[in-house]
N, C-alpha and C positions, 0 to 999 in steps of 0.2 A: 390280275390274276387270270391263270391259265388252266385248261384241262386236257389232257392227253390220255388217251387210250392206249397202251402198251400192245403193240401187237405180235410179240414172242409168243408162239402157241405152246400151250402146256395141259396136258391130260391129268397130270398129277399135282396141280396146284402148287408149283415151285413158288409162287409169289407168296402164299403162307409162309413158309419156311425163310424165305429171302426176308420179309419183313419181320418176323419173329426172331431171327438171327440179329437183327438190328437192335431189337430190344434188349436181347441178352447182352448184346455189346455196349450198352447205355448209349447207341446212338440214334435209338428210336423209343417212342412211347406208344403202348397200345392205349388208343383213345375209346375204341368202341368196337363191341362184338353186338350183332343183332340178327334175330330171326334164325337161330341155329338151334330150334326145336327143343328135343329132349336133351341136346348136350348143355342146355341151361341149368341143367339140374346140377352139374359139375361145378363145384366152388371156384376152382381155377382150372379150367379147361387147357389141355396140352395143345401144342401146335397140331399133333397128330389127329388129335380129338376133331379138331377143326376140318382138316384136311379129309378125314373119313366121312364127314357129314355131307362135305361138298362133292365128295366121291358119290357118295347115296344120292344125292340128289341129282347129279349129272348122269347116273346109270339109267335113269329112265328114256335117255335118248341117246341110243349108241350111233346115230347117225352124224353127230356133232364132234368133229374131230378136236377143235380147240375149245374145250369146255371152259376153260378159266377165263374170266373177266379180271383185266388188271389195268387201274387207272391210276393217274397222278393229278393232282390239283395243288398248283404251285402258285405262290406269291412272291412279288419282287422284295427280296430282304426280309425285314420284319414287318412288313406293313400289316400283317394279320398275325394274329397270335395262334396257338395250337388249338385252343377252343373254337375260335372263330371259323378256322379253316374246318374243323370237326363238322359245325352245323352248316357250314356252305355244304361240305361234301354228303352230309344226310339228305340236304335238299334235292342236291345235284342227283343223286341216287334215285330219289323217288321221280324226277322228272325224265330220266333215262330209261324208266321202267323196270328198275331195279329196287324199288322201295320194299317190296315183300321178298325179295331174295335174301339167304344167308349172307351177310358179309361183315368184313372186318376193315377197319380203318387204324392206320398206323401213323405218327406223325415221327419226321424224319429231321433230326438236328445237326445233321453233320455236314450241312453246305451252308453256302451264305442265303440262300433264299429257302424261307420257311416252307414246307410242303407236307403233303399227306399222301400215302398210298391206299389204295382201296381194292380188295379181292372179293370175287364173287364168283357164281357160277352162272354160265351163258343160258342153263337149262332151267327153265322155271318148275315149280312144284307141279306144275300141271303137266310136265314132260314136253313142252313146247320150248322152242328156242326164242329167247328174248330178242327182240326186235334189233337187227344190226344194220339196217338201211340207213345210209348216209351217217353213220356213227360218229364219225370225227367232226362232222359239220354240226351235229346235234350236241356234241360235246360243248362246242363254243357258243351256241345259242342259249343252251341250256344255264351256261354259268352266267351269262349275260341277264337271265331272266330271273335266277334265284339271287343275284346280286342287287336287283331292283333297276337295272340299267334301262331294260325295256319299258319299265313303267314311268319312269322318270322323262323318259324321251318323248313322252307323249303331251309334256308340258311346255309351255313357253317361258322362257327364262332368258335372261340379258348376260349372264356371267357364269362360269365355272363353279362359283361359291354356291349359287342358287341351285344349280345341278344337283351338287353333292347335298345339299340342305334339305331338298325334297326327300332324297334317299334316307338321311337321318332321321327325318320327322315321321316317315312311314317305319323306321325300324328296320330297314334293309342295311346290309352289312358292307355294300359296294362303297369304294372309295379310290379306285384306281382304273377307270375307265381308260381301255387303250386304244380306242377308236379315235383319236385327238382330231381327226379330219371331219368325220360325222360330227362331232360336239361342236366343232367352231362353227361349221355351216348351220347347226342349229341355233346357234347364239347369234350367227349374223343375219338369220332371217327373223330376229325380234323387233317388234315394232310396238313401242306403247299404246295398250289399249285405253284412249283416252275417255271413251263412254264408260268402260268397265271402272276406271279410277274414279270417275265422278259418281258412279253408283256406289261405290266402297266408301268414300267420303262422306256421302249422305248417310250411309248405313251406320257408319261408325259415330258420326255426331249424334245420330237419333238413340243409339244405344248406349254409349261409352258411360252415361251415368248408373248403369245397371253394375252392380258390384260382381255379378257372375258374367261379366263381359265376353271374356275370353271364352269360358264354355260355351256362351250361347251364340257365339259366333260360329263355332264349331259343331254345335249340335243341331242347329236351326239354318245355317248357311254354307256349312260345308267349308269354313274358312278357318284356318290355323294361324295364329299370330304367335310369332317365334321371337320373344324376345332377348336381347343380347346384353349379358351384364357381368360384371365380375362377380366372384360368391360375395354374397351379403349386400351386395351394392344396388343402387337403383339403376334400372336398364340405361343404355347410352344409345340405344337403337332397336330397332325391330324390322322382321320381314314378314310380308303377308303371302302364304300360300294358298291359292283361291282354287280349291278342289273342284267347284262346280265348274268353274271355265276352264280348269287346267292352266292356270298363269301364275308367275311368282312375281310379286311387285316389292321395291324397297318400300319401307313404311313412309318414308319421308315424301314419297311420290302421291301418298293418299292424304296423311295427316300427320304434321310435324309430333314429335313424341310429345313435346310440352304440353299442346293440347290434347292429346289422348290420354295424359297422364293427369289431367287438372281435376279429374273427378277421382273418386275413391275407388279405383279398380285395384281388385285383389291380384297383386303380383305373384302370389304363392301358387295361382292358378295357371302356371306356365306348363305349355304342352310337354307331356312325357311321351316320348315315342315307345310303342310298343317293342320289347324284347323278344327274340325268337326262342321258343320253347320246343326242344325236340320232340316232346311228345306230341306236337301238333303233326310231325310226320311220320313217327313211328307207330307201329300197333301197339296197342296194350300188352304189356309183360312180355314184349321180344327182345328186350335189352339183357345180354346176359353179363355185360360189363361195360360200364361207360365212367371214363375219368373226366371229371369236372373240378379244375383246380381254381384257385382265385385267380382272375385275370392278369396277364402279364402286360408290362407298358406298351403301347402301340404308337410306334414310330411312323410318323406321317409327314411327308416330305409337302412343305408349304407351298400354296400356289400364289405367286404375287400377282398382285393386281392392281397396277398403280392408278392412284386417281380414284379409286373407288372405296372410300372409307368403310361404308355400309358392308361392303363384302369381305374386307379385310377382318372387320369384326367378327363377321359370320364364320369366318375360319380360324378364330381364336389366336389370331397373329399377335395383337396386343397382350393378350394372356399369358402367352410363350414368353415373350419379352420379359413381362413381369413375373414369370414363374408362378401364376396364380392357375388355381385348380379351375378347370372347364365346368361351368353350372348353368348355360344358358339353356340347355335343352334337356336334359336328362331329367 
């Protein structure tokens, strides 16, 4: 996923008309209108209503020539659906210092790559210009931040699958990290922490008889156990995410699954990663319009990891071949 700020100057907020015209032609969908003040009282605000409000906010600072902020967040193909792109866009706007600004998000469906456009004003409600220093650089950095890549890169992991499992486990939406060289370098520096593996083995043996074993590991020790299974079936593998030392281990490195499950562990207590709630990123009562439809199918390019059965299972490759639903971490 990439973020790019369009540099074409506009004092009339031509980006609003450009995007609402897409909606009128059914090549775009209005996903979100936020922070438009009194305009929220209108049941179905017209494009000119949005423009007028942006002009009113911008009029507080006559010294800014290009008052329009117009950006695009784009995914490769259909790797992200329109709801996910909208959520990423809201989080990204907050990181770019536009979270309290009036802005709209429109999803475009007329190209091979799913993408959203964002339009706002560069003039804050206090009359000051929103920070523009190193804007394009910050745009990229903040995409990496909101997708969770910066978070995951703090961990030690031995495969791509483990990297993406960290993201999924924490509720991040990222699944298309673009800096392949940096990722491979991180993987190549991985060395098994034998001392920590021994500690975890002893910890598991001492506590696995507890029926709340999974929950106890998480709450007391900062350890997530992610079991991998087909729907309704006994797990065939597991991964350990050790948040206290920021490391990821294959479960088999610590304790064979059969030994771990020989006690009455409640498998129903599998980890359920948090989901992104837009209300955590938007002020109360600021949404004029928000489109939340049923999730669309997500098409993810599989990552082939030869000779690594555990991580193939992490990515759900076996389930895709058998056309079974993914149930291991949701």
